[in-house]
All heavy atoms as an XYZ file, in Angstrom:
868
protein
N     -65.698    -23.771     58.667
C     -64.515    -24.298     58.061
C     -64.281    -25.744     58.594
O     -64.414    -25.982     59.790
C     -63.324    -23.435     58.429
C     -62.092    -23.783     57.647
S     -60.697    -22.643     57.866
C     -61.387    -21.111     58.274
N     -63.970    -26.657     57.708
C     -63.791    -28.063     58.078
C     -62.367    -28.285     58.543
O     -61.418    -27.625     58.092
C     -64.055    -28.948     56.854
O     -65.372    -28.854     56.458
N     -62.226    -29.221     59.419
C     -60.846    -29.679     59.753
C     -60.615    -30.968     59.000
O     -61.544    -31.619     58.524
C     -60.714    -29.884     61.257
O     -61.462    -30.999     61.658
N     -59.372    -31.337     58.928
C     -58.986    -32.543     58.173
C     -59.701    -33.784     58.732
O     -60.120    -34.653     57.979
C     -57.468    -32.713     58.256
C     -56.944    -33.938     57.577
C     -55.492    -34.142     57.750
O     -54.878    -33.421     58.479
O     -55.007    -35.081     57.103
N     -59.890    -33.855     60.024
C     -60.390    -35.091     60.644
C     -61.869    -35.357     60.318
O     -62.286    -36.495     60.250
C     -60.197    -35.031     62.146
O     -60.888    -33.946     62.700
N     -62.725    -34.335     60.087
C     -64.145    -34.617     59.872
C     -64.602    -34.200     58.479
O     -65.792    -34.162     58.214
C     -64.971    -33.952     60.971
C     -64.883    -32.453     60.960
O     -64.291    -31.844     60.079
N     -65.455    -31.809     61.964
N     -63.689    -33.895     57.597
C     -64.059    -33.431     56.250
C     -64.048    -34.596     55.273
O     -63.307    -35.565     55.439
C     -63.097    -32.361     55.781
N     -64.894    -34.482     54.265
C     -64.844    -35.402     53.126
C     -63.776    -34.877     52.183
O     -63.898    -33.760     51.681
C     -66.215    -35.418     52.465
O     -66.129    -36.098     51.219
N     -62.724    -35.674     51.995
C     -61.552    -35.230     51.168
C     -61.380    -36.144     50.004
O     -61.378    -37.401     50.171
C     -60.276    -35.178     52.030
C     -59.059    -34.799     51.214
C     -60.466    -34.245     53.217
N     -61.209    -35.579     48.832
C     -60.990    -36.353     47.608
C     -59.916    -35.672     46.756
O     -59.955    -34.429     46.575
C     -62.271    -36.515     46.846
C     -62.172    -37.351     45.598
C     -63.487    -37.443     44.822
O     -64.448    -36.737     45.166
O     -63.494    -38.196     43.840
N     -58.999    -36.458     46.169
C     -57.992    -35.929     45.279
C     -58.307    -36.543     43.900
O     -58.401    -37.759     43.731
C     -56.554    -36.310     45.692
C     -55.557    -35.825     44.643
C     -56.244    -35.739     47.062
N     -58.529    -35.628     42.932
C     -58.889    -36.069     41.569
C     -57.866    -35.533     40.591
O     -57.417    -34.411     40.695
C     -60.222    -35.484     41.162
C     -61.414    -35.842     42.001
C     -62.641    -35.169     41.447
N     -63.682    -35.121     42.456
C     -64.692    -34.289     42.430
N     -64.829    -33.381     41.465
N     -65.593    -34.269     43.410
N     -57.520    -36.361     39.596
C     -56.651    -35.927     38.542
C     -57.499    -35.266     37.468
O     -58.499    -35.775     37.027
C     -55.884    -37.114     37.903
C     -54.950    -36.716     36.827
C     -54.226    -37.903     36.243
C     -53.361    -37.486     35.087
N     -52.893    -38.657     34.332
N     -57.086    -34.024     37.093
C     -57.728    -33.289     36.009
C     -56.698    -33.224     34.867
O     -55.896    -32.266     34.812
C     -58.141    -31.909     36.487
C     -58.879    -31.145     35.399
O     -58.710    -31.389     34.214
N     -59.719    -30.198     35.870
N     -56.695    -34.230     34.019
C     -55.721    -34.329     32.956
C     -55.839    -33.195     31.980
O     -54.818    -32.742     31.408
C     -55.829    -35.691     32.217
N     -57.007    -32.660     31.755
C     -57.206    -31.572     30.822
C     -56.442    -30.307     31.253
O     -55.993    -29.507     30.431
C     -58.694    -31.228     30.665
N     -56.279    -30.123     32.557
C     -55.564    -28.952     33.082
C     -54.151    -29.306     33.640
O     -53.505    -28.473     34.249
C     -56.410    -28.249     34.162
C     -57.714    -27.670     33.695
C     -58.491    -27.075     34.876
C     -57.495    -26.596     32.641
N     -53.752    -30.565     33.497
C     -52.452    -31.044     33.989
C     -52.286    -30.712     35.476
O     -51.329    -30.091     35.916
C     -51.269    -30.435     33.200
C     -51.215    -30.953     31.781
O     -51.641    -32.094     31.556
O     -50.712    -30.224     30.905
N     -53.275    -31.170     36.262
C     -53.168    -30.917     37.697
C     -54.026    -31.930     38.471
O     -54.953    -32.528     37.918
C     -53.602    -29.473     38.049
C     -55.093    -29.227     37.871
C     -55.405    -27.765     38.108
N     -56.839    -27.549     38.267
C     -57.399    -26.369     38.473
N     -56.619    -25.279     38.512
N     -58.714    -26.231     38.612
N     -53.672    -32.080     39.720
C     -54.515    -32.804     40.657
C     -55.293    -31.773     41.455
O     -54.738    -30.708     41.770
C     -53.652    -33.655     41.598
C     -53.072    -34.854     40.939
C     -51.836    -34.796     40.291
C     -53.753    -36.049     40.884
C     -51.305    -35.895     39.657
C     -53.229    -37.201     40.260
C     -52.003    -37.109     39.643
N     -56.513    -32.071     41.756
C     -57.377    -31.155     42.477
C     -57.829    -31.783     43.776
O     -58.211    -32.967     43.826
C     -58.592    -30.776     41.633
C     -58.208    -30.094     40.327
C     -59.352    -29.905     39.379
O     -60.378    -30.647     39.466
O     -59.224    -29.053     38.491
N     -57.789    -30.994     44.830
C     -58.274    -31.423     46.143
C     -59.616    -30.856     46.392
O     -59.811    -29.661     46.292
C     -57.288    -30.922     47.215
C     -57.730    -31.187     48.683
C     -57.558    -32.685     49.014
C     -56.953    -30.350     49.644
N     -60.595    -31.727     46.719
C     -61.928    -31.317     47.019
C     -62.159    -31.621     48.501
O     -61.924    -32.743     48.972
C     -62.946    -32.037     46.183
C     -62.922    -31.549     44.736
C     -62.065    -32.079     43.822
C     -63.734    -30.479     44.348
C     -61.969    -31.611     42.523
C     -63.691    -30.018     43.048
C     -62.793    -30.548     42.152
O     -62.772    -30.073     40.879
N     -62.633    -30.634     49.282
C     -62.943    -30.762     50.673
C     -64.441    -30.515     50.767
O     -64.895    -29.397     50.436
C     -62.130    -29.820     51.542
C     -62.575    -29.923     53.017
C     -60.641    -30.116     51.410
N     -65.170    -31.501     51.245
C     -66.654    -31.358     51.315
C     -67.253    -30.843     50.016
O     -68.125    -30.027     49.973
C     -67.045    -30.479     52.486
C     -66.652    -31.042     53.833
O     -66.627    -32.304     53.926
O     -66.428    -30.293     54.790
N     -66.688    -31.371     48.869
C     -67.228    -31.028     47.569
C     -66.720    -29.721     46.972
O     -67.036    -29.401     45.833
N     -65.947    -28.975     47.749
C     -65.441    -27.666     47.263
C     -63.947    -27.769     46.869
O     -63.166    -28.346     47.598
C     -65.605    -26.641     48.371
C     -65.089    -25.275     47.919
S     -64.827    -24.021     49.094
C     -65.787    -23.706     50.225
N     -63.613    -27.163     45.724
C     -62.206    -27.149     45.300
C     -61.401    -26.403     46.327
O     -61.660    -25.225     46.606
C     -62.089    -26.499     43.923
C     -60.669    -26.508     43.317
C     -60.151    -27.949     43.120
C     -60.681    -25.751     41.986
N     -60.398    -27.049     46.896
C     -59.622    -26.466     47.990
C     -58.151    -26.269     47.709
O     -57.454    -25.627     48.436
C     -59.753    -27.327     49.250
N     -57.714    -26.863     46.602
C     -56.282    -26.699     46.244
C     -55.946    -27.484     44.982
O     -56.726    -28.308     44.527
N     -54.770    -27.220     44.423
C     -54.320    -27.888     43.205
C     -52.823    -28.179     43.273
O     -52.074    -27.494     43.981
C     -54.595    -27.010     41.931
C     -56.098    -26.804     41.768
C     -53.862    -25.687     42.009
N     -52.452    -29.229     42.555
C     -51.038    -29.593     42.371
C     -50.820    -29.704     40.886
O     -51.264    -30.674     40.250
C     -50.674    -30.873     43.089
N     -50.142    -28.737     40.300
C     -49.895    -28.720     38.845
C     -48.689    -29.527     38.501
O     -47.703    -29.591     39.270
C     -49.689    -27.271     38.368
N     -48.742    -30.182     37.362
C     -47.618    -31.048     36.929
C     -47.395    -30.903     35.434
O     -48.216    -30.415     34.675
C     -47.890    -32.492     37.304
C     -49.098    -33.110     36.614
C     -48.961    -33.631     35.291
C     -50.339    -33.162     37.202
C     -50.093    -34.180     34.641
C     -51.441    -33.720     36.582
C     -51.281    -34.200     35.312
O     -52.401    -34.759     34.655
N     -46.227    -31.415     35.027
C     -45.873    -31.579     33.584
C     -45.321    -32.983     33.455
O     -44.389    -33.369     34.194
C     -44.843    -30.554     33.148
C     -45.403    -29.132     33.114
C     -44.354    -28.113     32.695
O     -43.175    -28.364     32.708
N     -44.808    -26.918     32.369
N     -45.834    -33.737     32.497
C     -45.361    -35.092     32.274
C     -44.227    -35.100     31.248
O     -44.263    -34.331     30.281
C     -46.508    -36.000     31.781
C     -47.451    -36.391     32.874
O     -47.096    -36.219     34.070
O     -48.537    -36.891     32.543
N     -43.273    -35.996     31.513
C     -42.236    -36.328     30.519
C     -42.563    -37.750     30.079
O     -43.583    -38.316     30.411
C     -40.837    -36.208     31.107
O     -40.657    -37.267     32.109
C     -40.585    -34.869     31.753
N     -41.639    -38.398     29.416
C     -41.870    -39.775     28.983
C     -42.032    -40.719     30.159
O     -42.838    -41.657     30.138
C     -40.717    -40.229     28.083
N     -41.262    -40.498     31.231
C     -41.225    -41.436     32.363
C     -41.508    -40.820     33.727
O     -41.668    -41.548     34.714
C     -39.861    -42.142     32.433
C     -39.531    -42.912     31.197
O     -40.350    -43.716     30.728
N     -38.382    -42.643     30.608
N     -41.508    -39.486     33.791
C     -41.679    -38.817     35.090
C     -42.782    -37.787     35.024
O     -43.081    -37.254     33.967
C     -40.383    -38.148     35.524
C     -39.271    -39.040     35.934
C     -38.379    -39.423     34.779
O     -38.240    -38.606     33.856
O     -37.839    -40.532     34.808
N     -43.287    -37.473     36.175
C     -44.257    -36.368     36.330
C     -43.569    -35.333     37.230
O     -43.236    -35.597     38.380
C     -45.517    -36.897     36.981
C     -46.578    -35.819     37.258
C     -47.915    -36.434     37.543
N     -48.422    -36.978     36.244
C     -49.240    -38.025     36.197
N     -49.620    -38.671     37.244
N     -49.675    -38.450     35.034
N     -43.337    -34.148     36.637
C     -42.709    -33.066     37.412
C     -43.826    -32.246     38.062
O     -44.671    -31.664     37.383
C     -41.919    -32.163     36.479
N     -43.777    -32.166     39.394
C     -44.735    -31.346     40.130
C     -44.150    -29.968     40.236
O     -43.059    -29.771     40.822
C     -45.026    -31.969     41.491
C     -45.920    -33.173     41.394
C     -45.370    -34.415     41.186
C     -47.309    -33.033     41.440
C     -46.231    -35.523     41.075
C     -48.117    -34.124     41.284
C     -47.589    -35.396     41.098
N     -44.840    -28.974     39.656
C     -44.237    -27.662     39.510
C     -44.878    -26.590     40.401
O     -44.261    -25.542     40.625
C     -44.303    -27.208     38.017
C     -45.747    -27.269     37.506
C     -43.369    -28.061     37.180
C     -45.946    -26.698     36.083
N     -46.078    -26.833     40.876
C     -46.717    -25.819     41.767
C     -47.842    -26.509     42.528
O     -48.660    -27.204     41.925
C     -47.309    -24.676     40.907
C     -48.041    -23.642     41.723
N     -47.390    -22.747     42.538
C     -49.346    -23.407     41.869
C     -48.271    -22.002     43.133
N     -49.494    -22.389     42.750
N     -47.865    -26.259     43.820
C     -48.918    -26.757     44.656
C     -49.468    -25.631     45.484
O     -48.703    -24.817     46.018
C     -48.434    -27.894     45.605
O     -47.836    -28.896     44.777
C     -49.555    -28.512     46.389
N     -50.788    -25.571     45.595
C     -51.415    -24.448     46.281
C     -52.684    -24.939     47.025
O     -53.491    -25.680     46.455
C     -51.802    -23.406     45.273
C     -52.498    -22.196     45.837
C     -52.811    -21.142     44.769
O     -52.416    -21.315     43.592
O     -53.438    -20.153     45.131
N     -52.792    -24.567     48.260
C     -54.004    -24.772     49.027
C     -54.655    -23.420     49.147
O     -54.017    -22.417     49.558
C     -53.709    -25.379     50.432
C     -53.056    -26.759     50.286
C     -54.963    -25.464     51.276
C     -53.907    -27.783     49.584
N     -55.927    -23.342     48.865
C     -56.626    -22.045     48.899
C     -56.755    -21.533     50.319
O     -56.854    -22.349     51.276
C     -57.987    -22.124     48.157
C     -57.803    -22.544     46.718
C     -58.765    -23.315     46.079
C     -56.687    -22.122     45.967
C     -58.607    -23.671     44.758
C     -56.549    -22.455     44.638
C     -57.486    -23.234     44.043
O     -57.328    -23.604     42.716
N     -56.756    -20.216     50.527
C     -56.638    -19.600     51.844
C     -57.622    -20.198     52.918
O     -57.190    -20.407     54.038
C     -56.931    -18.151     51.600
C     -56.470    -17.920     50.189
C     -56.817    -19.178     49.473
N     -58.855    -20.403     52.576
C     -59.796    -20.897     53.592
C     -59.494    -22.324     54.068
O     -60.049    -22.763     55.068
C     -61.254    -20.820     53.089
C     -61.563    -21.718     51.932
C     -61.325    -21.073     50.567
O     -60.442    -20.241     50.382
N     -62.100    -21.517     49.583
N     -58.545    -22.994     53.416
C     -58.197    -24.373     53.796
C     -56.743    -24.490     54.257
O     -56.310    -25.596     54.566
C     -58.452    -25.345     52.664
C     -59.952    -25.506     52.387
N     -60.527    -24.768     51.375
C     -60.894    -26.212     53.003
C     -61.864    -25.114     51.376
N     -62.089    -25.931     52.341
N     -56.037    -23.424     54.309
C     -54.603    -23.438     54.727
C     -54.494    -23.791     56.212
O     -55.364    -23.489     57.015
C     -53.949    -22.093     54.468
C     -53.679    -21.812     53.036
C     -53.022    -20.449     52.827
O     -53.122    -19.594     53.684
O     -52.434    -20.262     51.767
N     -53.400    -24.450     56.560
C     -53.087    -24.711     57.909
C     -53.891    -25.828     58.564
O     -53.877    -25.986     59.802
N     -54.608    -26.578     57.793
C     -55.482    -27.628     58.309
C     -55.020    -29.041     57.913
O     -55.779    -30.001     58.162
C     -56.924    -27.388     57.867
C     -57.522    -26.052     58.314
C     -58.888    -25.863     57.634
C     -57.694    -26.016     59.817
N     -53.880    -29.180     57.299
C     -53.375    -30.470     56.883
C     -53.801    -30.927     55.511
O     -53.460    -32.037     55.117
N     -54.497    -30.095     54.788
C     -54.969    -30.504     53.499
C     -53.885    -30.537     52.423
O     -53.988    -31.280     51.460
C     -56.143    -29.631     53.039
C     -57.366    -29.799     53.866
C     -57.873    -28.733     54.610
C     -58.000    -31.046     53.946
C     -59.024    -28.889     55.389
C     -59.125    -31.204     54.735
C     -59.643    -30.122     55.439
N     -52.841    -29.776     52.583
C     -51.726    -29.803     51.634
C     -51.089    -31.209     51.627
O     -50.782    -31.766     50.536
N     -50.919    -31.805     52.777
C     -50.365    -33.158     52.859
C     -51.283    -34.147     52.191
O     -50.833    -35.026     51.443
C     -50.184    -33.524     54.346
C     -49.621    -34.912     54.551
C     -49.332    -35.236     56.012
N     -50.378    -34.849     56.942
C     -51.497    -35.575     57.141
N     -51.681    -36.689     56.476
N     -52.401    -35.136     57.992
N     -52.604    -34.005     52.357
C     -53.546    -34.899     51.723
C     -53.513    -34.766     50.185
O     -53.541    -35.775     49.462
C     -54.986    -34.582     52.161
C     -55.247    -34.962     53.596
C     -55.403    -36.442     53.723
C     -55.935    -36.774     55.086
N     -56.038    -38.181     55.316
N     -53.367    -33.531     49.713
C     -53.296    -33.317     48.261
C     -52.052    -33.931     47.694
O     -52.077    -34.686     46.701
C     -53.328    -31.823     47.958
C     -53.046    -31.383     46.504
C     -54.024    -32.039     45.532
C     -53.089    -29.857     46.360
N     -50.910    -33.654     48.314
C     -49.624    -34.191     47.776
C     -49.610    -35.708     47.886
O     -49.233    -36.380     46.916
C     -48.424    -33.562     48.538
C     -47.124    -34.232     48.133
C     -48.380    -32.072     48.263
N     -50.005    -36.253     48.978
C     -50.032    -37.724     49.107
C     -50.941    -38.376     48.062
O     -50.552    -39.345     47.407
C     -50.460    -38.125     50.502
C     -50.423    -39.615     50.696
C     -50.749    -40.026     52.152
O     -50.979    -39.168     52.994
N     -50.758    -41.298     52.432
N     -52.116    -37.823     47.859
C     -53.025    -38.370     46.863
C     -52.478    -38.284     45.459
O     -52.570    -39.238     44.666
N     -51.828    -37.150     45.127
C     -51.256    -36.962     43.794
C     -50.097    -37.913     43.583
O     -49.979    -38.531     42.518
C     -50.819    -35.510     43.647
N     -49.248    -38.073     44.599
C     -48.088    -38.986     44.447
C     -48.542    -40.414     44.382
O     -47.972    -41.230     43.621
C     -47.103    -38.761     45.591
C     -46.412    -37.386     45.634
C     -45.375    -37.339     46.737
C     -45.828    -36.968     44.316
N     -49.509    -40.785     45.193
C     -50.010    -42.156     45.144
C     -50.604    -42.506     43.779
O     -50.332    -43.589     43.204
C     -51.069    -42.403     46.244
C     -50.479    -42.479     47.629
O     -49.215    -42.544     47.770
O     -51.235    -42.427     48.605
N     -51.357    -41.600     43.208
C     -51.980    -41.821     41.892
C     -50.877    -41.854     40.823
O     -50.963    -42.664     39.869
C     -52.997    -40.758     41.565
C     -54.245    -40.890     42.421
C     -55.283    -39.823     42.066
O     -55.587    -39.621     40.907
N     -55.907    -39.193     43.082
N     -49.832    -41.029     40.973
C     -48.754    -41.056     40.020
C     -47.979    -42.330     40.100
O     -47.669    -42.948     39.044
C     -47.805    -39.847     40.287
O     -48.551    -38.623     40.076
C     -46.612    -39.832     39.379
N     -47.692    -42.822     41.303
C     -47.009    -44.108     41.423
C     -47.823    -45.207     40.828
O     -47.293    -46.069     40.141
C     -46.812    -44.355     42.937
C     -46.145    -45.726     43.208
C     -46.108    -46.116     44.658
N     -47.462    -46.070     45.207
C     -47.803    -45.543     46.369
N     -46.891    -45.023     47.162
N     -49.056    -45.535     46.768
N     -49.109    -45.184     41.003
C     -49.991    -46.233     40.485
C     -50.006    -46.302     38.981
O     -50.291    -47.350     38.392
C     -51.431    -46.074     41.005
C     -51.529    -46.324     42.518
O     -50.567    -46.858     43.121
O     -52.580    -45.966     43.053
N     -49.670    -45.207     38.306
C     -49.621    -45.196     36.843
C     -48.246    -45.546     36.320
O     -47.994    -45.610     35.107
C     -50.012    -43.822     36.258
O     -49.138    -42.825     36.717
C     -51.463    -43.471     36.623
N     -47.261    -45.749     37.253
C     -45.904    -46.141     36.815
C     -44.940    -45.028     36.567
O     -43.819    -45.257     36.144
N     -45.364    -43.771     36.780
C     -44.484    -42.674     36.604
C     -43.545    -42.487     37.802
O     -43.951    -42.748     38.940
C     -45.280    -41.352     36.491
C     -45.792    -41.055     35.084
C     -47.007    -41.531     34.668
C     -45.032    -40.277     34.205
C     -47.514    -41.238     33.405
C     -45.499    -39.995     32.942
C     -46.757    -40.466     32.537
O     -47.201    -40.197     31.297
N     -42.340    -41.952     37.537
C     -41.526    -41.438     38.597
C     -41.948    -40.031     38.860
O     -42.800    -39.463     38.150
N     -41.375    -39.401     39.919
C     -41.743    -38.024     40.222
C     -40.516    -37.154     40.297
O     -39.458    -37.587     40.672
C     -42.572    -37.914     41.519
C     -41.730    -38.384     42.737
C     -43.860    -38.673     41.457
C     -42.290    -37.937     44.061
N     -40.730    -35.898     39.906
C     -39.713    -34.863     40.026
C     -40.352    -33.772     40.902
O     -41.162    -33.002     40.441
C     -39.342    -34.328     38.651
C     -38.762    -35.344     37.687
C     -38.585    -34.754     36.308
C     -37.434    -35.901     38.202
N     -39.998    -33.736     42.164
C     -40.587    -32.777     43.084
C     -39.974    -31.388     42.985
O     -39.113    -31.008     43.755
C     -40.353    -33.422     44.456
C     -39.092    -34.204     44.292
C     -39.090    -34.689     42.869
N     -40.392    -30.613     41.973
C     -39.847    -29.288     41.742
C     -40.439    -28.249     42.694
O     -39.751    -27.305     43.035
C     -40.136    -28.890     40.279
C     -39.741    -29.926     39.240
S     -37.997    -30.376     39.266
C     -37.309    -28.948     38.489
N     -41.677    -28.385     43.028
C     -42.288    -27.402     43.923
C     -41.929    -27.636     45.347
O     -41.768    -28.785     45.760
C     -43.812    -27.330     43.691
S     -44.816    -28.068     44.948
N     -41.768    -26.617     46.176
C     -41.325    -26.756     47.541
C     -42.205    -27.637     48.400
O     -41.722    -28.422     49.227
C     -41.309    -25.344     48.107
C     -41.146    -24.481     46.917
C     -41.879    -25.189     45.767
N     -43.518    -27.602     48.237
C     -44.413    -28.414     49.078
C     -44.199    -29.895     48.800
O     -44.130    -30.711     49.714
C     -45.886    -28.034     48.854
C     -46.821    -28.709     49.833
S     -48.580    -28.315     49.586
C     -48.614    -26.569     49.915
N     -44.121    -30.265     47.523
C     -43.927    -31.675     47.140
C     -42.506    -32.115     47.536
O     -42.296    -33.214     48.048
C     -44.193    -31.918     45.649
C     -43.894    -33.338     45.265
C     -45.643    -31.538     45.305
N     -41.553    -31.245     47.348
C     -40.158    -31.540     47.710
C     -40.049    -31.888     49.212
O     -39.498    -32.874     49.599
C     -39.261    -30.345     47.338
C     -37.808    -30.659     47.509
N     -37.172    -30.560     48.745
C     -36.860    -31.014     46.601
C     -35.888    -30.865     48.596
N     -35.677    -31.121     47.319
N     -40.649    -31.056     50.036
C     -40.626    -31.233     51.486
C     -41.323    -32.544     51.868
O     -40.817    -33.313     52.712
C     -41.271    -30.091     52.228
C     -41.356    -30.307     53.711
N     -40.256    -30.272     54.522
C     -42.405    -30.631     54.473
C     -40.618    -30.547     55.779
N     -41.938    -30.749     55.752
N     -42.438    -32.845     51.255
C     -43.198    -34.059     51.531
C     -42.334    -35.267     51.241
O     -42.199    -36.190     52.068
C     -44.476    -34.090     50.702
C     -45.340    -35.259     50.959
C     -46.353    -35.203     51.924
C     -45.193    -36.454     50.276
C     -47.170    -36.290     52.196
C     -45.984    -37.568     50.531
C     -46.967    -37.470     51.495
N     -41.682    -35.283     50.043
C     -40.857    -36.409     49.658
C     -39.586    -36.519     50.537
O     -39.252    -37.637     50.969
C     -40.444    -36.311     48.172
C     -39.364    -37.306     47.790
C     -41.653    -36.434     47.285
N     -39.002    -35.399     50.832
C     -37.786    -35.392     51.651
C     -38.057    -35.938     53.038
O     -37.199    -36.599     53.620
C     -37.298    -33.945     51.738
C     -35.953    -33.762     52.384
C     -35.489    -32.334     52.324
O     -36.334    -31.426     52.569
O     -34.334    -32.119     52.018
N     -39.220    -35.730     53.562
C     -39.519    -36.177     54.944
C     -40.194    -37.559     54.998
O     -40.508    -38.021     56.094
C     -40.366    -35.147     55.656
O     -41.602    -34.943     54.976
N     -40.399    -38.170     53.875
C     -41.059    -39.481     53.833
C     -40.308    -40.421     52.896
O     -40.541    -40.438     51.673
C     -42.512    -39.359     53.398
C     -43.391    -38.640     54.419
C     -44.710    -38.244     53.849
N     -45.513    -37.544     54.857
C     -45.375    -36.266     55.187
N     -44.478    -35.503     54.565
N     -46.145    -35.722     56.092
N     -39.387    -41.201     53.448
C     -38.504    -42.039     52.642
C     -39.248    -42.989     51.684
O     -38.727    -43.337     50.626
C     -37.702    -42.861     53.672
C     -37.766    -42.059     54.929
C     -39.084    -41.301     54.874
N     -40.478    -43.402     52.052
C     -41.213    -44.314     51.166
C     -41.565    -43.643     49.840
O     -41.757    -44.357     48.826
C     -42.453    -44.858     51.854
C     -43.524    -43.807     52.185
C     -43.400    -43.121     53.524
O     -42.260    -43.046     54.079
O     -44.405    -42.613     54.018
N     -41.591    -42.313     49.765
C     -41.865    -41.650     48.547
C     -40.565    -41.287     47.772
O     -40.616    -41.027     46.560
C     -42.717    -40.385     48.761
C     -44.143    -40.743     49.136
C     -44.543    -40.883     50.412
C     -45.080    -40.987     48.118
C     -45.849    -41.248     50.756
C     -46.410    -41.338     48.414
C     -46.765    -41.476     49.750
O     -48.049    -41.820     50.043
N     -39.488    -41.288     48.470
C     -38.203    -40.971     47.811
C     -37.899    -41.987     46.709
O     -37.257    -41.626     45.730
C     -37.069    -40.972     48.883
C     -35.684    -40.560     48.388
C     -35.703    -39.125     47.825
C     -34.716    -40.675     49.528
N     -38.357    -43.209     46.864
C     -38.092    -44.228     45.846
C     -38.764    -43.895     44.501
O     -38.371    -44.442     43.497
C     -38.600    -45.609     46.307
O     -40.027    -45.533     46.508
C     -37.894    -46.059     47.578
N     -39.668    -42.970     44.492
C     -40.350    -42.550     43.275
C     -39.488    -41.574     42.445
O     -39.756    -41.336     41.287
C     -41.701    -41.934     43.524
C     -42.756    -42.807     44.233
C     -43.980    -42.010     44.560
C     -43.074    -44.018     43.325
N     -38.496    -40.971     43.127
C     -37.659    -39.943     42.477
C     -36.504    -40.689     41.821
O     -35.759    -41.423     42.467
C     -37.113    -38.942     43.499
C     -36.241    -37.884     42.829
C     -38.277    -38.262     44.240
N     -36.306    -40.524     40.489
C     -35.207    -41.215     39.804
C     -33.837    -40.821     40.422
O     -33.634    -39.670     40.830
C     -35.294    -40.678     38.374
C     -36.634    -40.052     38.232
C     -37.078    -39.657     39.579
N     -32.965    -41.826     40.503
C     -31.634    -41.594     41.053
C     -30.910    -40.436     40.432
O     -30.244    -39.637     41.103
C     -30.798    -42.860     41.001
C     -31.226    -43.894     41.998
N     -30.895    -43.826     43.314
C     -31.983    -44.993     41.805
C     -31.443    -44.870     43.941
N     -32.108    -45.596     43.079
N     -31.063    -40.304     39.089
C     -30.330    -39.266     38.372
C     -30.711    -37.838     38.832
O     -29.930    -36.914     38.660
C     -30.505    -39.395     36.841
C     -31.899    -39.228     36.364
C     -32.808    -40.209     36.132
C     -32.569    -37.990     36.072
N     -33.991    -39.660     35.699
C     -33.868    -38.329     35.666
C     -32.203    -36.645     36.148
C     -34.836    -37.360     35.301
C     -33.139    -35.690     35.778
C     -34.440    -36.029     35.393
N     -31.895    -37.684     39.382
C     -32.380    -36.321     39.705
C     -32.230    -35.999     41.207
O     -32.345    -34.825     41.568
C     -33.839    -36.153     39.329
O     -34.650    -36.972     40.116
N     -31.893    -36.983     42.024
C     -31.891    -36.711     43.495
C     -30.814    -35.710     43.897
O     -31.086    -34.803     44.675
C     -31.693    -38.037     44.259
C     -32.898    -38.929     44.153
C     -32.724    -40.178     44.938
N     -33.817    -41.099     44.628
C     -33.872    -42.356     45.038
N     -32.915    -42.831     45.838
N     -34.875    -43.119     44.687
N     -29.596    -35.842     43.379
C     -28.569    -34.875     43.724
C     -28.956    -33.482     43.231
O     -28.784    -32.490     43.940
C     -27.219    -35.282     43.134
C     -26.101    -34.366     43.546
C     -24.741    -34.817     43.087
O     -24.624    -35.933     42.551
O     -23.778    -34.022     43.221
N     -29.481    -33.386     42.030
C     -29.858    -32.107     41.464
C     -30.950    -31.441     42.255
O     -31.032    -30.201     42.342
C     -30.366    -32.275     40.013
C     -29.319    -32.686     39.083
C     -29.901    -32.951     37.688
N     -28.922    -33.620     36.864
C     -29.176    -34.110     35.680
N     -30.388    -34.022     35.165
N     -28.230    -34.697     34.987
N     -31.820    -32.225     42.923
C     -32.894    -31.707     43.709
C     -32.573    -31.663     45.207
O     -33.453    -31.429     46.020
C     -34.175    -32.546     43.479
C     -34.730    -32.527     42.064
C     -35.816    -33.536     41.854
C     -35.256    -31.111     41.726
N     -31.304    -31.910     45.532
C     -30.878    -31.946     46.909
C     -31.703    -32.882     47.791
O     -32.090    -32.521     48.892
C     -30.910    -30.501     47.557
C     -29.915    -29.589     46.870
O     -28.796    -29.998     46.606
N     -30.350    -28.387     46.568
N     -31.878    -34.062     47.255
C     -32.581    -35.127     48.035
C     -31.556    -36.264     48.340
O     -30.565    -36.438     47.644
C     -33.717    -35.689     47.177
C     -34.912    -34.789     46.964
C     -35.838    -35.342     45.902
C     -35.647    -34.617     48.279
N     -31.822    -37.018     49.384
C     -30.930    -38.089     49.774
C     -30.819    -39.142     48.630
O     -31.780    -39.354     47.899
C     -31.578    -38.733     50.993
C     -32.545    -37.728     51.511
C     -32.944    -36.888     50.352
N     -29.632    -39.710     48.545
C     -29.403    -40.719     47.532
C     -29.941    -42.047     48.012
O     -30.279    -42.939     47.369
C     -27.934    -40.869     47.210
C     -27.322    -39.608     46.587
C     -27.962    -39.279     45.225
O     -28.048    -40.125     44.363
N     -28.355    -38.047     45.023
């Protein structure tokens, strides 16, 4: 089993399946599913597969997915608990969440 520090990690967008995929040493290790609106990408489910849990790969997946989303100009709606926690604990990503949705999602204004 690889640890985060010595593994080859890549986050790829799979638009056909509406998800970001995390590859660790070439193996699919997790997914972050989303639904796009006109201006935002709602992250609805994130999962790290059992053999990769607890090694920090969830953070890598979420960060990669949010960075790629920001680069395309979309805002984010962190509906899934893993993405919500990531955004809540990192103020630099909070700016991606539209003001109108922050109160509804219990995020800082």
